Backbone as CSV, one residue per row, in Angstrom:
resi,resn,N_x,N_y,N_z,CA_x,CA_y,CA_z,C_x,C_y,C_z
1,MET,-57.905,-14.441,29.153,-57.005,-14.606,27.951,-57.301,-16.044,27.316
2,GLN,-57.481,-17.204,28.378,-57.643,-18.478,27.872,-58.940,-18.787,26.970
3,ARG,-60.072,-17.839,27.321,-61.224,-17.978,26.798,-61.046,-17.139,25.400
4,LEU,-60.402,-16.012,25.313,-59.992,-15.491,24.124,-59.429,-16.329,23.108
5,LEU,-58.322,-17.186,23.611,-57.476,-17.955,22.799,-58.457,-19.219,22.109
6,LEU,-59.272,-19.734,23.004,-60.176,-20.807,22.572,-61.081,-20.068,21.491
7,ALA,-61.561,-18.949,21.988,-62.640,-18.460,20.947,-61.910,-18.316,19.414
8,PHE,-60.589,-17.751,19.307,-59.954,-17.418,18.269,-59.797,-18.808,17.499
9,LEU,-59.355,-19.740,18.437,-59.114,-21.000,17.760,-60.205,-21.514,17.080
10,PHE,-61.519,-21.632,17.875,-62.780,-21.873,17.186,-63.180,-21.175,15.971
11,LEU,-62.973,-20.004,15.946,-63.199,-19.241,14.611,-62.481,-19.567,13.538
12,PHE,-61.212,-19.823,13.910,-60.014,-20.069,12.740,-60.550,-21.556,12.106
13,VAL,-61.006,-22.525,13.222,-61.319,-23.720,12.655,-62.574,-23.813,11.875
14,ILE,-63.511,-22.991,12.167,-64.803,-22.842,11.584,-64.643,-22.159,10.013
15,THR,-63.707,-21.045,10.067,-63.287,-20.397,8.915,-62.533,-21.421,7.783
16,ILE,-61.985,-22.393,8.430,-61.072,-23.314,7.704,-61.997,-24.332,6.929
17,CYS,-63.020,-24.653,7.800,-63.879,-25.730,7.544,-64.862,-25.243,6.253
18,LYS,-65.292,-23.869,6.280,-66.241,-23.493,5.527,-65.296,-23.078,4.272
19,ALA,-64.249,-22.645,4.201,-63.496,-22.418,3.110,-62.925,-23.684,2.485
20,GLN,-62.805,-24.753,3.309,-62.288,-25.904,2.519,-63.441,-26.686,1.682
21,THR,-64.581,-26.301,2.081,-65.793,-26.864,1.215,-65.519,-25.947,-0.190
22,THR,-65.493,-24.800,-0.105,-65.459,-24.006,-1.371,-64.371,-24.547,-2.131
23,ALA,-63.096,-24.709,-1.551,-61.835,-25.207,-2.081,-62.157,-26.466,-2.698
24,ASP,-62.835,-27.488,-2.194,-63.034,-28.799,-2.503,-63.707,-28.635,-3.782
25,ARG,-64.831,-27.745,-4.081,-65.691,-27.732,-5.135,-64.791,-27.209,-6.247
26,GLU,-63.866,-26.337,-5.964,-62.771,-25.901,-7.074,-62.126,-27.063,-7.566
27,ARG,-61.632,-27.899,-6.550,-60.543,-28.829,-7.096,-61.258,-29.981,-7.809
28,LYS,-62.490,-30.207,-7.753,-63.279,-31.078,-8.758,-63.063,-30.624,-10.066
29,ILE,-62.827,-29.332,-10.224,-62.606,-28.850,-11.904,-61.208,-29.165,-12.108
30,SER,-60.385,-28.707,-11.188,-58.826,-28.864,-11.416,-58.136,-29.704,-10.803
31,ASN,-58.777,-30.823,-10.309,-58.189,-31.921,-9.678,-57.602,-31.502,-8.309
32,TYR,-56.372,-30.697,-8.260,-55.899,-30.283,-7.074,-54.797,-29.321,-7.369
33,TYR,-54.771,-28.477,-6.327,-53.725,-27.299,-6.652,-52.148,-27.648,-6.577
34,GLN,-51.417,-27.042,-7.052,-50.188,-27.355,-7.128,-49.385,-25.896,-6.623
35,HIS,-48.028,-26.118,-6.149,-47.280,-24.995,-5.586,-46.179,-24.827,-6.867
36,LYS,-46.430,-23.973,-7.686,-45.319,-23.986,-8.804,-45.072,-22.403,-9.336
37,ALA,-45.203,-21.761,-8.340,-44.765,-20.194,-9.000,-44.001,-19.204,-7.763
38,PHE,-44.426,-18.062,-7.713,-44.098,-17.105,-6.686,-44.914,-17.831,-5.412
39,TYR,-44.041,-17.603,-4.295,-44.444,-18.233,-2.844,-44.179,-17.119,-1.584
40,LEU,-45.271,-17.007,-0.963,-45.145,-16.124,0.190,-45.673,-16.758,1.158
41,SER,-45.064,-17.012,2.349,-45.691,-17.691,3.654,-45.386,-16.716,4.857
42,MET,-46.548,-16.592,5.601,-46.298,-15.733,6.948,-46.808,-16.645,8.119
43,CYS,-46.121,-16.716,8.901,-46.475,-17.794,10.399,-46.368,-16.857,11.547
44,GLY,-47.133,-17.195,12.450,-46.941,-16.782,13.799,-47.618,-17.633,14.844
45,GLY,-47.156,-17.693,16.021,-47.793,-18.531,17.156,-47.039,-18.594,18.433
46,ALA,-47.219,-19.626,19.220,-46.457,-19.673,20.526,-45.381,-20.501,20.416
47,ASN,-44.440,-19.939,21.427,-42.941,-20.734,21.220,-42.356,-20.933,22.617
48,SER,-42.041,-22.175,23.000,-41.431,-22.450,24.222,-39.934,-22.400,23.960
49,ALA,-39.293,-21.447,24.803,-37.877,-21.274,24.547,-36.925,-21.765,25.774
50,SER,-35.628,-22.380,25.553,-34.833,-22.867,26.293,-33.430,-22.276,26.055
51,ILE,-32.933,-21.423,26.642,-31.475,-20.882,26.355,-30.431,-21.056,27.337
52,SER,-29.223,-21.388,27.111,-28.126,-21.466,28.167,-27.157,-20.625,27.738
53,LEU,-26.480,-19.894,28.653,-25.272,-19.222,28.427,-24.230,-19.792,29.343
54,LYS,-23.069,-19.968,28.607,-21.819,-20.740,29.498,-20.690,-19.680,29.237
55,GLU,-20.177,-19.691,30.271,-18.669,-18.744,30.059,-17.832,-19.437,31.059
56,PRO,-16.581,-19.635,30.560,-15.646,-20.381,31.556,-15.381,-19.377,32.698
57,ASN,-15.044,-20.504,33.881,-14.958,-20.110,34.914,-16.060,-19.310,35.641
58,LEU,-17.165,-19.212,35.224,-18.269,-18.538,35.970,-19.483,-19.568,35.810
59,PRO,-20.327,-19.293,36.454,-21.609,-20.037,36.543,-22.361,-20.077,35.151
60,ASP,-23.090,-21.202,34.947,-23.909,-21.292,33.742,-25.435,-20.774,34.021
61,TYR,-25.735,-19.853,33.116,-27.226,-19.713,33.071,-28.381,-20.232,32.023
62,HIS,-29.268,-20.400,32.673,-30.150,-21.146,31.693,-31.721,-20.007,32.006
63,PHE,-32.271,-19.776,30.823,-33.248,-19.135,30.553,-34.543,-19.838,29.762
64,LYS,-35.630,-19.772,30.536,-36.745,-20.518,29.891,-38.055,-19.754,30.195
65,GLY,-38.909,-20.113,29.061,-40.207,-19.340,29.153,-41.117,-19.507,27.919
66,ILE,-42.189,-18.984,27.827,-43.391,-19.096,26.808,-43.307,-17.705,26.100
67,GLY,-43.236,-17.710,24.766,-43.296,-16.421,24.069,-43.942,-16.611,22.791
68,ALA,-43.691,-15.561,21.968,-44.201,-15.583,20.433,-43.314,-15.756,19.602
69,ALA,-43.510,-16.441,18.309,-42.539,-16.567,17.294,-43.364,-16.187,15.990
70,PHE,-42.508,-15.716,15.094,-43.056,-15.365,13.590,-41.919,-15.540,12.640
71,ASP,-42.258,-15.687,11.589,-41.529,-16.105,10.438,-41.966,-15.551,9.044
72,PHE,-41.150,-15.252,8.225,-41.771,-14.957,7.070,-40.665,-15.469,5.708
73,LYS,-41.158,-16.010,4.814,-40.670,-16.494,3.780,-41.030,-16.058,2.524
74,ILE,-40.117,-15.910,1.552,-40.649,-15.502,0.162,-39.587,-16.062,-0.891
75,GLY,-40.287,-16.715,-1.873,-39.263,-17.506,-2.820,-40.265,-17.801,-4.206
76,TYR,-39.405,-18.758,-4.687,-40.363,-19.330,-6.085,-39.990,-20.804,-6.039
77,ALA,-40.891,-21.332,-6.882,-40.752,-22.803,-6.881,-39.703,-23.522,-7.923
78,LEU,-38.750,-24.040,-7.622,-37.862,-24.763,-8.613,-38.390,-25.569,-9.533
79,VAL,-39.234,-26.613,-8.662,-40.222,-27.449,-9.714,-41.391,-27.501,-8.870
80,GLU,-42.605,-28.202,-9.307,-43.752,-28.167,-8.786,-43.706,-28.610,-7.269
81,ASN,-44.225,-27.891,-6.414,-44.416,-28.216,-4.975,-42.987,-28.395,-4.127
82,LEU,-41.996,-27.729,-4.892,-40.489,-27.468,-4.264,-40.063,-26.161,-4.281
83,ILE,-40.087,-25.350,-3.212,-39.945,-23.970,-3.198,-38.644,-23.391,-2.495
84,LEU,-37.689,-22.722,-3.268,-36.403,-22.182,-2.600,-36.972,-20.735,-2.005
85,HIS,-36.565,-20.335,-0.871,-37.102,-19.143,-0.484,-36.041,-18.730,0.601
86,ALA,-36.129,-17.244,0.764,-35.398,-16.600,1.928,-36.391,-16.557,3.135
87,THR,-35.617,-16.672,4.248,-36.245,-16.816,5.558,-35.909,-15.892,6.493
88,LEU,-36.944,-15.008,7.184,-36.747,-14.345,8.437,-37.383,-14.569,9.396
89,ALA,-36.935,-14.975,10.585,-37.739,-15.471,11.728,-37.282,-14.656,12.932
90,SER,-38.263,-14.640,13.971,-37.914,-13.828,15.038,-38.786,-14.608,16.248
91,LYS,-38.302,-14.437,17.466,-38.750,-14.872,18.648,-38.624,-14.076,19.756
92,SER,-39.521,-14.120,20.675,-39.103,-13.393,21.877,-40.063,-13.729,23.148
93,MET,-39.445,-13.670,24.332,-40.241,-13.946,25.494,-39.903,-12.934,26.559
94,SER,-41.013,-12.770,27.396,-40.882,-11.715,28.593,-40.878,-12.463,29.806
95,GLY,-40.169,-11.864,30.844,-40.161,-12.340,32.055,-39.695,-13.760,32.117
96,PRO,-38.562,-14.266,31.676,-38.140,-15.481,31.533,-37.758,-16.096,33.066
97,GLU,-37.792,-17.391,33.272,-37.428,-18.169,34.319,-36.013,-18.157,34.100
98,VAL,-35.217,-17.729,35.196,-33.650,-17.617,35.237,-33.122,-18.652,36.208
99,SER,-32.333,-19.647,35.693,-31.556,-20.560,36.780,-30.185,-20.619,36.546
100,SER,-29.613,-20.472,37.991,-27.965,-20.513,38.178,-27.532,-21.149,39.315
101,ASN,-26.576,-22.019,39.181,-26.106,-22.509,40.561,-27.206,-23.114,41.550
102,GLY,-28.126,-23.715,40.904,-29.282,-24.501,41.582,-30.191,-23.362,42.265
103,TYR,-30.225,-22.082,41.938,-31.201,-21.121,42.193,-31.972,-20.878,40.833
104,THR,-33.200,-20.691,41.139,-34.164,-20.340,40.000,-35.278,-19.198,40.630
105,GLU,-35.184,-18.015,39.795,-35.997,-17.036,39.748,-36.721,-16.600,38.496
106,THR,-37.948,-15.753,38.573,-38.547,-15.295,37.450,-38.237,-14.106,37.378
107,ALA,-37.727,-13.405,36.192,-37.362,-12.012,35.965,-38.682,-11.299,35.679
108,SER,-38.646,-9.905,35.898,-39.713,-9.224,35.718,-40.048,-9.083,34.182
109,GLY,-41.493,-8.574,34.115,-41.985,-8.557,32.828,-41.235,-7.441,31.909
110,ASP,-40.489,-6.531,32.449,-39.441,-5.480,31.892,-38.252,-6.357,31.051
111,ILE,-38.130,-7.389,31.443,-36.802,-8.233,30.983,-37.421,-9.031,29.786
112,SER,-36.664,-8.854,28.462,-37.229,-9.717,27.365,-35.930,-10.314,26.619
113,ILE,-36.174,-11.506,26.181,-35.111,-12.101,25.370,-35.754,-12.418,23.897
114,GLY,-34.883,-11.959,23.053,-35.382,-12.125,21.641,-34.171,-13.076,20.916
115,GLU,-34.732,-13.703,19.748,-33.855,-13.853,18.726,-34.277,-13.832,17.268
116,THR,-33.343,-13.608,16.484,-33.448,-13.387,15.129,-32.854,-14.259,14.299
117,MET,-33.321,-14.743,13.020,-32.606,-15.598,11.793,-32.754,-15.036,10.556
118,ILE,-31.771,-14.756,9.846,-31.849,-14.430,8.362,-31.284,-15.442,7.652
119,GLY,-31.769,-16.183,6.692,-31.211,-17.120,5.985,-32.080,-17.533,4.807
120,GLY,-32.005,-18.957,4.339,-32.676,-19.429,3.276,-32.940,-20.881,3.543
121,GLY,-33.923,-21.468,2.685,-34.221,-22.829,2.716,-35.142,-23.212,1.699
122,LEU,-35.463,-24.325,1.923,-36.572,-25.284,0.904,-37.825,-25.635,1.714
123,THR,-38.806,-25.679,0.974,-40.243,-26.140,1.553,-40.700,-26.934,0.380
124,TYR,-41.170,-28.294,0.917,-41.677,-29.088,-0.064,-43.024,-29.664,0.406
125,TYR,-43.902,-29.553,-0.498,-45.459,-30.091,-0.168,-45.768,-31.310,-0.910
126,ILE,-46.443,-32.213,-0.067,-46.865,-33.421,-0.414,-48.353,-33.357,-0.940
127,MET,-48.633,-33.412,-2.129,-49.971,-33.207,-2.751,-50.598,-34.678,-2.809
128,PRO,-51.742,-34.686,-2.950,-52.764,-33.408,-2.849,-53.318,-33.116,-1.426
129,VAL,-52.517,-33.678,-0.406,-53.126,-33.628,0.788,-52.526,-32.342,1.467
130,ASN,-51.539,-31.474,0.787,-51.067,-30.292,1.331,-50.419,-30.211,2.478
131,ILE,-49.560,-31.281,2.799,-48.927,-31.350,3.892,-47.420,-30.846,3.523
132,PHE,-46.917,-29.945,4.363,-45.462,-29.511,4.086,-44.232,-29.847,4.889
133,CYS,-43.070,-29.869,4.551,-41.811,-30.197,5.207,-41.096,-28.849,4.817
134,SER,-40.655,-28.010,5.806,-39.746,-27.045,5.510,-38.408,-26.840,6.337
135,GLY,-37.431,-26.428,5.917,-36.034,-26.327,6.599,-35.466,-25.206,6.101
136,SER,-34.720,-24.577,6.969,-33.936,-23.199,6.834,-32.792,-23.235,7.713
137,ILE,-31.686,-22.753,7.043,-30.331,-22.237,7.750,-30.098,-20.864,7.397
138,GLY,-29.203,-20.329,8.479,-28.842,-18.754,8.477,-27.993,-18.319,9.508
139,LEU,-28.045,-16.922,9.443,-27.189,-16.593,10.705,-28.337,-15.871,11.732
140,GLY,-27.989,-16.091,12.818,-28.879,-15.630,13.894,-28.282,-14.928,15.154
141,ASN,-28.962,-14.362,16.147,-28.372,-13.588,17.214,-29.091,-13.853,18.274
142,VAL,-28.998,-13.376,19.638,-29.629,-13.312,20.836,-29.560,-12.116,21.353
143,SER,-30.614,-11.484,21.907,-30.501,-10.196,22.510,-31.541,-10.146,23.877
144,ILE,-30.998,-9.488,24.864,-31.499,-9.247,26.083,-32.025,-7.701,26.086
145,GLU,-33.169,-7.464,26.419,-33.514,-5.891,26.621,-34.174,-5.646,28.012
146,ASN,-34.109,-4.676,28.582,-34.629,-4.112,29.812,-35.329,-2.777,29.446
147,SER,-36.460,-3.089,29.326,-37.544,-1.789,28.831,-37.431,-0.594,29.755
148,GLU,-37.508,-1.100,31.098,-37.642,0.092,32.045,-36.449,0.896,32.057
149,LYS,-35.349,0.194,31.905,-34.084,1.161,32.164,-33.406,1.215,30.585
150,GLU,-34.276,0.947,29.438,-33.924,1.295,28.063,-32.642,0.975,27.648
151,MET,-32.253,-0.517,28.204,-31.187,-1.000,27.741,-31.176,-2.308,26.835
152,ARG,-30.299,-2.381,25.900,-30.535,-3.594,25.111,-29.053,-4.120,24.607
153,VAL,-28.823,-5.503,24.986,-27.529,-6.081,24.613,-27.681,-7.178,23.638
154,ALA,-27.056,-7.197,22.464,-27.175,-8.168,21.515,-25.968,-8.831,21.313
155,SER,-26.023,-10.290,20.914,-24.622,-11.027,20.837,-24.509,-11.006,19.157
156,GLU,-23.324,-11.445,19.025,-22.613,-11.659,17.673,-23.695,-12.683,16.996
157,LYS,-23.393,-12.743,15.723,-23.991,-13.749,14.856,-23.620,-15.077,14.865
158,GLY,-24.305,-16.033,14.811,-23.812,-17.329,14.615,-24.693,-18.156,13.963
159,PHE,-24.547,-19.624,14.099,-25.507,-20.558,13.243,-26.941,-20.494,13.899
160,ALA,-27.917,-20.793,13.030,-29.267,-20.697,13.256,-29.933,-21.512,12.311
161,MET,-31.131,-22.122,12.749,-31.863,-23.124,11.772,-33.320,-23.245,12.163
162,GLN,-34.008,-23.749,11.126,-35.438,-23.793,11.694,-36.036,-25.094,10.895
163,VAL,-36.853,-25.880,11.427,-37.336,-27.043,10.488,-38.817,-27.055,10.979
164,LYS,-39.557,-27.432,10.075,-41.109,-27.133,10.527,-41.879,-28.320,9.547
165,ILE,-43.009,-28.648,10.032,-43.912,-29.585,9.426,-45.262,-29.278,9.802
166,GLY,-46.265,-29.214,8.604,-47.816,-28.732,8.890,-48.594,-29.115,7.826
167,LYS,-49.483,-28.622,7.973,-50.661,-28.885,6.983,-51.206,-27.576,6.722
168,GLU,-51.751,-27.496,5.363,-52.521,-26.163,5.004,-53.814,-26.781,4.240
169,TRP,-54.835,-25.733,4.656,-56.065,-26.066,3.727,-56.242,-24.847,2.884
170,TRP,-56.758,-25.155,1.488,-56.841,-23.959,0.576,-58.393,-23.352,1.055
171,ILE,-58.153,-21.827,1.011,-59.195,-21.177,1.131,-59.747,-20.302,-0.060
172,SER,-58.696,-20.321,-1.130,-59.074,-19.887,-2.313,-58.319,-20.325,-3.232
173,ARG,-58.098,-20.025,-4.485,-57.251,-20.524,-5.535,-55.842,-20.298,-5.138
174,ARG,-55.405,-19.328,-4.419,-54.279,-18.888,-4.316,-53.944,-18.849,-2.756
175,TRP,-54.787,-18.794,-1.894,-54.287,-18.632,-0.601,-54.674,-19.842,0.413
176,GLY,-53.936,-20.186,1.250,-53.971,-21.400,2.135,-53.654,-21.052,3.528
177,LEU,-54.353,-21.481,4.505,-54.379,-21.428,5.956,-54.136,-22.722,6.614
178,GLY,-53.128,-22.492,7.590,-52.708,-24.090,8.148,-52.131,-23.915,9.593
179,LEU,-51.812,-25.067,10.151,-50.951,-25.129,11.483,-49.747,-26.125,11.064
180,ALA,-48.876,-25.769,12.106,-47.625,-26.554,11.737,-46.770,-26.366,13.333
181,LEU,-45.936,-27.554,13.282,-45.036,-27.616,14.448,-43.558,-27.305,14.140
182,ALA,-43.047,-26.437,14.615,-41.850,-25.904,14.514,-40.535,-26.334,15.468
183,TYR,-39.445,-26.618,14.943,-38.286,-26.575,15.921,-37.284,-25.503,15.392
184,GLU,-36.733,-24.572,16.316,-35.848,-23.668,16.027,-34.416,-23.707,16.799
185,ARG,-33.192,-23.370,16.408,-32.075,-23.386,17.364,-30.956,-22.430,16.759
186,THR,-30.438,-21.775,17.699,-29.490,-20.787,17.513,-28.211,-21.245,18.425
187,LYS,-27.145,-21.431,17.746,-25.942,-21.686,18.599,-24.695,-20.895,18.255
188,LEU,-24.163,-20.218,19.113,-23.163,-19.336,18.732,-22.114,-19.019,19.795
189,THR,-20.763,-18.654,19.494,-20.018,-18.134,20.485,-20.082,-16.464,20.371
190,ASN,-20.207,-15.948,21.480,-20.225,-14.474,21.638,-18.800,-13.886,22.329
191,ASN,-18.401,-12.655,21.888,-17.137,-12.152,22.508,-17.529,-10.917,23.042
192,PRO,-18.152,-10.736,24.125,-18.515,-9.395,24.589,-17.359,-8.410,24.774
193,HIS,-16.223,-8.679,25.249,-15.365,-7.820,25.672,-13.864,-8.772,25.743
194,GLY,-12.684,-8.225,25.387,-11.354,-8.663,25.494,-11.416,-10.198,24.924
195,ASP,-11.121,-11.053,25.839,-10.887,-12.559,25.593,-11.890,-13.396,26.051
196,VAL,-12.881,-12.745,26.678,-14.090,-13.201,27.129,-14.968,-13.989,25.850
197,LYS,-15.309,-15.347,26.137,-16.131,-15.928,25.224,-17.344,-16.472,25.750
198,GLU,-18.404,-16.456,25.204,-19.682,-16.972,25.834,-20.325,-17.892,24.730
199,LEU,-20.750,-19.139,25.256,-21.399,-19.979,24.359,-22.828,-19.952,24.682
200,ILE,-23.592,-19.546,23.600,-24.979,-19.363,23.863,-25.675,-20.250,22.871
201,ASP,-26.779,-21.178,23.481,-27.418,-22.332,22.889,-28.666,-22.213,23.088
202,SER,-29.680,-22.258,22.190,-31.020,-21.914,22.450,-31.895,-23.081,21.623
203,ASN,-32.899,-23.566,22.211,-33.724,-24.601,21.616,-35.349,-24.038,21.761
204,ASN,-35.941,-24.152,20.581,-37.272,-23.647,20.500,-38.378,-24.312,19.853
205,PHE,-39.496,-24.708,20.514,-40.431,-25.403,20.057,-41.632,-24.625,19.969
206,GLY,-42.377,-24.769,18.739,-43.596,-23.829,18.776,-44.597,-24.272,17.806
207,ILE,-45.670,-23.862,17.886,-47.046,-24.198,17.173,-47.548,-22.954,16.529
208,HIS,-47.634,-22.985,15.122,-47.566,-21.838,14.338,-48.881,-21.966,13.517
209,LEU,-49.880,-20.864,13.342,-50.755,-20.734,12.282,-49.969,-20.105,11.154
210,SER,-50.264,-20.541,9.941,-49.678,-20.143,8.696,-50.645,-19.542,7.813
211,ALA,-50.166,-18.690,6.967,-51.024,-18.197,5.762,-50.053,-18.110,4.555
212,THR,-50.344,-18.746,3.453,-49.450,-18.838,2.218,-50.227,-18.420,1.183
213,PHE,-49.486,-17.711,0.146,-49.845,-17.343,-1.017,-48.970,-17.868,-2.027
214,ASP,-49.626,-18.466,-3.000,-48.631,-18.874,-4.203,-49.543,-19.451,-5.361
């Protein structure tokens, strides 16, 4: 798996370098590109998650693990290089490490925890270096699924956010590929039944590959 990942990253870097050479030639004619119209961004990568579940008069639970993250943004530039967009983000991890009352165990691979967010935000590009900063807020929830028993439980929706910083390289006049660092959080109060209230708080750190069309 590690060899496959390294090979993928190597090919990704080679592709960017070759494409950047072509894009540099084009920019000699047009100076440099701007982000000033329709915007579409798709990202995916690795995610490190830490989720806490607290309920009055019961032990706290903490879930940790490495998983995958994806996000999709679509919007339009308000002014050059400043984009207003809708944001859809999703994260998941299988077989998380579970801690409670000083005990720690690793759940089976049939157990997965997911997070989703629907919202909106702004992305700003610093040109001509094509470094971007992005922030989104919206509604999100957390779900736990047991694929073996075909069971899935989802929380109510609450506050969710994402901030991201990265750099993209032009591979054509409309497409860019890049890398980004992301931080995402979901914080909510869930009422599973009666007067029971659960406080769910998650923190996520990720490294994403991005593909952008504008």
